[in-house]
TORGUZA-554348 format. One line per field, with one value per residue: residue number from 1; residue in three letters; x, y, z of N, C-alpha, C, O, CB in turn. Coordinates in Angstrom, 2 decimals, m for minus. Each point is the difference from the previous one (the first is absolute). Glycine has a CB too. Layout:
# residues N
num = c(NUM, ...)
residu = c(Ala, ...)
n_px = c(X, ...)
n_py = c(Y, ...)
n_pz = c(Z, ...)
ca_px = c(X, ...)
ca_py = c(Y, ...)
ca_pz = c(Z, ...)
c_px = c(X, ...)
c_py = c(Y, ...)
c_pz = c(Z, ...)
o_px = c(X, ...)
o_py = c(Y, ...)
o_pz = c(Z, ...)
cb_px = c(X, ...)
cb_py = c(Y, ...)
cb_pz = c(Z, ...)
# end
This chain:
# residues 87
num = c(1, 2, 3, 4, 5, 6, 7, 8, 9, 10, 11, 12, 13, 14, 15, 16, 17, 18, 19, 20, 21, 22, 23, 24, 25, 26, 27, 28, 29, 30, 31, 32, 33, 34, 35, 36, 37, 38, 39, 40, 41, 42, 43, 44, 45, 46, 47, 48, 49, 50, 51, 52, 53, 54, 55, 56, 57, 58, 59, 60, 61, 62, 63, 64, 65, 66, 67, 68, 69, 70, 71, 72, 73, 74, 75, 76, 77, 78, 79, 80, 81, 82, 83, 84, 85, 86, 87)
residu = c(Unk, Unk, Unk, Unk, Unk, Unk, Unk, Unk, Unk, Unk, Unk, Unk, Unk, Unk, Unk, Unk, Unk, Unk, Unk, Unk, Unk, Unk, Unk, Unk, Unk, Unk, Unk, Unk, Unk, Unk, Unk, Unk, Unk, Unk, Unk, Unk, Unk, Unk, Unk, Unk, Unk, Unk, Unk, Unk, Unk, Unk, Unk, Unk, Unk, Unk, Unk, Unk, Unk, Unk, Unk, Unk, Unk, Unk, Unk, Unk, Unk, Unk, Unk, Unk, Unk, Unk, Unk, Unk, Unk, Unk, Unk, Unk, Unk, Unk, Unk, Unk, Unk, Unk, Unk, Unk, Unk, Unk, Unk, Unk, Unk, Unk, Unk)
n_px = c(m24.90, 0.34, 1.69, 2.16, 0.76, 2.94, 0.32, 3.07, 1.37, 1.08, 2.51, 0.79, 2.90, m0.91, m2.15, m1.93, m0.73, m2.86, 0.13, m1.31, 2.27, 0.73, 2.92, 1.60, m2.57, 2.09, 1.27, m2.92, m1.09, m1.57, m2.64, 0.68, m3.35, 0.47, m3.27, 0.33, m2.93, 0.13, 1.14, m3.43, 1.46, 1.96, m1.15, 1.62, m1.01, 0.72, 0.20, m0.67, 2.58, m2.93, 2.83, 3.17, m1.03, 3.01, m1.64, 1.61, 0.21, 0.76, m2.25, 0.59, m1.05, 0.20, m2.48, m2.47, 0.31, m1.05, 0.61, m1.78, 2.52, m2.11, 3.12, m0.17, m0.44, 2.31, 0.76, 0.26, 2.08, 1.92, 0.18, 0.95, 2.44, 1.14, 0.02, 1.72, 2.29, 0.53, 0.67)
n_py = c(4.22, m2.21, 2.79, m1.97, 2.70, m1.49, 1.65, m0.02, 1.57, 1.40, m0.72, 2.88, m1.25, 2.99, 2.18, m1.82, 2.15, m1.36, 1.16, 2.55, 1.36, 3.34, m1.53, m2.33, m1.67, 0.73, m2.71, m1.19, m2.59, 1.21, m1.40, m1.50, 0.34, m2.16, 0.97, m3.01, 0.43, m3.19, 0.51, m0.92, m0.92, m2.38, m2.87, 1.82, 1.74, 2.44, 2.25, 2.02, 1.18, 1.50, 1.15, m0.76, 2.00, 0.58, 0.35, 2.89, 0.09, m2.75, m1.53, 2.57, 2.97, 1.58, m0.15, 0.11, m0.33, m3.23, 0.97, m2.73, 0.80, m1.84, m1.34, m0.84, m2.85, 1.17, 2.22, m2.22, m1.63, 2.50, 0.54, m3.00, 0.20, 2.61, m1.43, m2.45, 1.90, 1.35, m2.93)
n_pz = c(0.84, 2.39, 0.83, 1.01, 1.63, m0.84, 3.00, m1.29, 2.14, m2.93, 2.33, m1.67, 1.35, m1.15, 0.36, m1.93, m2.01, 0.17, m3.12, 1.67, 2.18, m0.76, 0.43, 0.06, 1.05, 2.51, m0.83, 0.62, m0.26, m2.73, 1.50, m3.01, 0.08, m2.63, m0.15, m1.57, m1.20, 0.35, m3.14, 0.83, m2.86, 1.71, m0.23, 2.55, 2.39, m2.31, 2.25, m2.38, 2.03, 0.78, 0.73, 0.30, 2.59, 0.63, 2.88, m0.94, 3.31, m0.23, 1.61, 2.16, m1.40, 2.80, m2.27, 2.20, m3.35, m0.54, m3.08, m0.51, m2.40, m1.94, 0.15, m2.95, 2.06, m2.00, 2.22, 2.27, m1.68, m0.38, 3.12, 0.57, m2.08, 1.37, 2.83, m1.01, m1.19, 2.97, 1.32)
ca_px = c(1.32, 0.67, 1.33, 0.85, 1.01, 1.24, 0.77, 1.39, 0.89, 1.20, 1.08, 1.06, 1.18, 0.47, m1.03, m0.37, m1.00, m1.04, m0.67, m1.25, 0.17, 1.04, 1.13, 0.43, m0.63, 1.07, 0.10, m0.95, m0.99, m1.20, m1.13, m0.43, m1.28, m0.38, m1.37, m0.18, m1.32, m0.02, m0.44, m0.98, m0.32, 1.00, m0.26, 0.90, m0.03, 1.00, m0.34, 0.44, 0.36, m0.77, 0.71, 1.03, 0.22, 1.01, m0.36, 1.07, 1.43, 0.41, m0.48, 0.84, 0.39, m0.57, m1.09, m1.36, m0.73, 0.16, m0.54, m0.03, 0.30, 0.00, 1.30, 0.17, 0.73, 1.28, 0.89, 0.36, 0.96, 1.27, 0.59, 0.49, 1.23, 1.06, 0.36, 0.75, 1.32, 0.84, 0.43)
ca_py = c(m0.60, m0.31, 0.60, m0.36, 1.00, m0.54, 1.02, m0.37, 1.07, 0.18, 0.57, 0.67, 0.31, 1.34, 0.85, m0.50, 0.78, m0.71, 0.86, 0.59, 0.54, 1.02, m0.10, m1.29, m0.50, m0.47, m1.43, m0.45, m1.02, 0.60, m0.90, m0.13, m0.71, m0.28, m0.50, m0.75, m0.59, m1.30, m0.03, m1.08, m0.70, m1.04, m1.30, m0.09, 1.23, 1.00, 1.33, 1.20, 1.05, 1.22, 1.16, m0.20, 1.25, 0.07, 0.93, 0.93, m0.31, m1.34, m0.49, 0.46, 1.39, 0.91, 0.77, m0.46, 0.07, m1.19, 0.08, m1.23, 0.41, m1.08, m0.14, m1.07, m1.08, m0.22, 1.04, m0.41, m1.11, 0.57, 0.72, m1.02, m0.56, 1.01, 0.04, m1.24, 0.10, 0.92, m0.64)
ca_pz = c(m0.10, 1.24, 0.08, 1.14, 0.33, 0.54, 0.71, 0.23, 0.44, m0.82, 0.82, m0.77, 0.81, m0.38, m0.61, m1.31, m0.73, m0.75, m0.98, 0.47, 1.35, m0.05, 0.92, 0.54, 1.21, 0.89, 0.30, 1.02, m0.36, m0.57, m0.22, m1.39, m0.11, m1.38, m0.14, m1.23, m0.18, m0.66, m1.39, 0.14, m1.25, m0.25, 0.61, 1.15, 0.80, m0.37, 0.51, m0.74, 0.95, m0.13, 0.55, 1.02, 0.71, 1.04, 1.07, 0.36, m0.01, 0.41, 1.29, 1.10, m0.24, 1.00, m0.58, 0.28, m1.26, m0.83, m1.35, m0.77, m1.37, m0.99, m0.65, m0.98, 0.66, m0.68, 0.49, 1.36, m0.12, m0.47, 1.14, 0.93, m0.59, 0.15, 1.43, 0.30, m0.64, 0.80, 1.25)
c_px = c(0.58, 1.40, 0.76, 1.04, 1.19, 0.77, 1.41, 0.77, 1.20, 1.03, 1.07, 1.12, 0.52, m1.18, m0.26, m1.03, m0.98, m0.63, m1.30, 0.06, 1.18, 1.08, 0.31, m0.81, 1.10, 0.00, m1.01, m0.92, m1.29, m1.08, m0.41, m1.30, m0.34, m1.40, m0.14, m1.43, 0.13, m0.47, m0.91, m0.24, 0.98, m0.38, 0.92, m0.02, 1.16, m0.50, 0.56, 0.28, m0.81, 0.82, 1.05, 0.27, 1.14, m0.47, 1.23, m0.39, 0.25, m0.58, 0.97, 0.48, m0.73, m1.22, m1.35, m0.84, 0.32, m0.65, 0.03, 0.12, m0.04, 1.33, m0.05, 0.81, 1.35, 1.03, 0.46, 1.04, 1.37, 0.71, 0.57, 1.29, 1.16, 0.48, 0.84, 1.40, 0.94, 0.56, 1.14)
c_py = c(m0.22, 0.61, m0.56, 1.11, m0.71, 1.14, m0.53, 1.22, 0.02, 0.72, 0.56, 0.39, 1.41, 0.79, m0.48, 0.92, m0.94, 0.99, 0.52, 0.56, 0.95, m0.26, m1.42, m0.36, m0.57, m1.53, m0.35, m1.08, 0.69, m1.05, 0.06, m0.80, m0.16, m0.59, m0.65, m0.52, m1.33, 0.18, m1.23, m0.81, m1.13, m1.30, m0.27, 1.34, 0.90, 1.37, 1.08, 1.08, 1.25, 1.22, m0.47, 1.35, m0.13, 1.03, 0.83, 0.75, m1.42, m0.34, 0.47, 1.44, 0.90, 0.77, m0.62, m0.07, m1.23, 0.24, m1.39, 0.42, m1.24, 0.00, m1.12, m1.11, m0.31, 1.04, m0.33, m1.11, 0.50, 0.75, m0.99, m0.65, 0.98, 0.05, m1.23, 0.05, 0.91, m0.68, m0.96)
c_pz = c(1.40, m0.02, 1.19, 0.18, 0.63, 0.63, 0.23, 0.48, m0.94, 0.86, m0.92, 0.95, m0.26, m0.57, m1.42, m0.64, m0.67, m0.97, 0.58, 1.41, m0.05, 1.04, 0.42, 1.23, 0.89, 0.15, 1.08, m0.54, m0.43, m0.19, m1.47, 0.00, m1.48, m0.02, m1.37, m0.07, m0.72, m1.44, m0.11, m1.26, m0.33, 0.69, 1.19, 0.73, m0.43, 0.47, m0.92, 1.04, m0.30, 0.43, 1.00, 0.64, 1.01, 1.02, 0.36, 1.26, 0.48, 1.37, 1.09, m0.17, 0.99, m0.51, 0.35, m1.27, m0.85, m1.35, m0.61, m1.47, m0.90, m0.72, m1.04, 0.67, m0.67, 0.45, 1.42, m0.05, m0.45, 1.13, 1.02, m0.52, 0.13, 1.44, 0.38, m0.57, 0.79, 1.23, m0.23)
o_px = c(m0.19, 0.72, m0.58, 0.41, m0.15, 0.23, 0.19, m0.52, 0.61, m0.26, 0.51, m0.24, 0.70, m1.04, 0.91, m0.57, 0.32, m0.19, m0.74, m0.95, 1.12, m0.30, m0.63, m0.38, 0.92, m1.02, m0.35, 0.19, m0.48, 0.28, m0.18, m0.13, 0.03, m0.29, 0.39, m0.65, 0.92, m0.95, 0.48, m0.58, m0.11, m0.82, m0.05, m0.44, 1.16, m1.20, 1.03, m0.85, m0.06, m0.03, m0.20, 0.18, 0.34, m0.57, 1.07, m1.19, m0.93, m0.29, 1.21, 0.68, m1.11, m0.75, m0.16, m1.06, 1.17, m1.05, 0.93, m0.85, 0.58, 0.48, m0.91, 1.12, 0.92, 1.18, 1.17, 0.99, 1.03, 1.22, 1.05, 0.91, 1.12, 1.20, 0.97, 0.94, 1.22, 1.06, 0.48)
o_py = c(0.82, m0.12, m0.53, 0.64, m0.79, 1.03, m1.17, 1.12, m1.03, 1.08, m0.69, 0.64, 0.57, m0.56, m0.52, 0.87, m1.15, 1.17, m0.74, 0.62, m0.39, m0.30, m0.96, 0.86, m0.63, m0.65, 0.84, m0.50, 0.91, m1.11, 1.07, m0.99, 0.97, m0.96, 0.57, m0.19, m0.20, 0.73, m1.13, m1.08, m0.63, m0.01, m1.08, 1.01, m0.41, 0.22, m0.19, 0.31, 0.45, 1.04, m0.94, 1.00, m1.10, 1.03, m0.54, 0.27, m0.78, 0.88, m0.12, 0.53, m0.31, 0.55, m1.22, m0.62, m0.30, 0.64, m0.77, 0.72, m1.03, 1.04, m0.83, 0.25, m0.46, m0.32, 0.22, 0.04, m0.47, m0.10, 0.26, m0.28, m0.40, 0.13, 0.11, m0.52, m0.17, 0.41, m0.63)
o_pz = c(0.91, m0.99, 0.94, m0.97, 0.93, m0.62, 0.31, 0.03, m0.26, 0.53, m0.88, 1.03, 0.84, m0.32, m0.66, 0.66, m0.32, 0.34, 0.65, 0.46, m0.35, 1.16, m0.43, 0.79, m0.51, m0.22, 0.84, m1.10, 0.67, m0.46, m0.57, 0.72, m0.77, 0.71, m1.01, 1.03, m0.79, m0.26, 0.00, 0.09, m1.05, 0.91, 0.60, m0.56, m0.01, 0.15, m0.65, 0.84, m1.14, m0.66, 0.76, m0.70, 0.43, m0.35, 0.29, 0.16, 0.20, 0.81, m0.17, 0.88, 0.44, 0.80, m0.05, m0.03, m0.24, m0.10, 0.23, m0.51, 0.34, m0.45, 0.00, 0.45, 0.67, 0.12, 0.35, 0.74, 0.49, 0.15, 0.58, 0.77, 0.32, 0.26, 0.74, 0.59, m0.07, 0.50, 0.95)
cb_px = c(0.54, m2.05, m0.27, m0.76, m1.61, m0.15, m2.28, 0.39, m1.35, m1.08, m0.97, m1.44, m0.12, 3.38, m0.22, 1.06, 1.33, m0.27, 1.78, m0.19, m2.08, m1.38, 0.04, 2.69, m3.10, 0.89, 2.81, m0.09, 1.50, 1.12, m0.62, 2.53, m0.83, 2.69, m1.29, 3.09, m1.97, 0.50, 1.66, m0.46, m0.89, 2.58, m0.72, 1.93, m2.22, 1.96, m1.05, m0.52, 2.39, m2.07, m1.84, 0.87, m2.77, 2.45, m2.85, 1.88, 1.44, 2.39, m2.32, 0.03, 1.53, 3.03, 1.67, 1.23, m1.14, 1.07, m0.17, m0.60, 0.84, m3.00, 2.08, m1.21, m3.12, m2.39, m2.33, m3.28, m2.93, m2.16, m2.68, m3.28, m2.51, m2.16, m3.08, m3.09, m2.30, m2.42, m2.77)
cb_py = c(0.29, m2.02, 2.63, m3.14, 2.59, m2.88, 2.08, m2.92, 0.80, m0.98, m0.93, 0.22, m3.00, m0.31, 2.51, m3.22, 3.02, m2.78, m0.54, m2.19, m1.70, 1.95, 3.20, m0.47, 0.12, 2.83, m0.88, 2.75, m2.57, 2.85, m0.75, 1.09, m0.04, 0.59, 1.24, m0.46, 2.48, m1.91, 2.29, 2.46, 2.74, 1.78, 0.24, m2.74, m0.81, m1.58, m0.71, m0.91, m1.39, m2.35, 2.39, m2.96, 1.67, m1.67, m1.04, m0.02, 3.19, m0.65, m1.92, m2.87, m0.17, m0.35, 1.95, 1.60, 2.82, m2.13, 3.18, m1.98, 2.98, m0.88, 1.68, 1.38, m0.48, m0.67, 1.48, 0.59, m1.08, 0.30, 1.63, m0.16, m0.93, 1.21, 1.19, m0.76, m0.23, 1.48, 0.87)
cb_pz = c(m3.16, 1.24, m2.03, 0.57, m0.61, m1.12, 0.82, m1.80, 2.70, m2.72, 2.76, m2.73, m0.85, m0.15, 2.10, 0.07, m0.05, 1.59, m2.55, m1.94, 1.47, m1.99, 1.22, m1.69, m0.70, 1.43, m1.47, 2.16, 0.95, m0.69, 2.98, m1.61, 3.01, m1.37, 2.57, m1.05, 0.73, 2.47, m0.92, 1.62, 0.23, m1.13, m2.82, m0.61, 1.97, m2.17, 2.99, m2.93, 1.39, 1.05, m1.08, m0.55, m0.72, m1.26, 0.61, m2.57, 0.20, m2.16, m0.91, m0.58, m2.90, 0.17, m1.81, 2.33, 0.33, 2.14, m0.50, 2.25, 0.47, 0.17, 2.08, m2.44, 0.03, m2.10, m1.80, 0.08, m1.04, m2.47, m0.93, 0.00, m1.93, m2.15, m0.24, m0.57, m2.16, m1.32, m0.08)
# end
């Protein structure tokens, strides 16, 4: 199967929470990576999401320890909407 990876940055103006991650995450910029595979049985190009991850801690954070955590992209989108509503 052919896969593609999309990388992006999620910016949060305030502390936020995500399901599956204990506690609040601080405001900042976070690297997001989504891996998808091509659905080959179709007559047009389409992709199936395999995994979405977030890199902790935030970019520029003083911590030397990095973690890659699998997250639900719908939960990430909801957290971004809540953050936008606060601004």
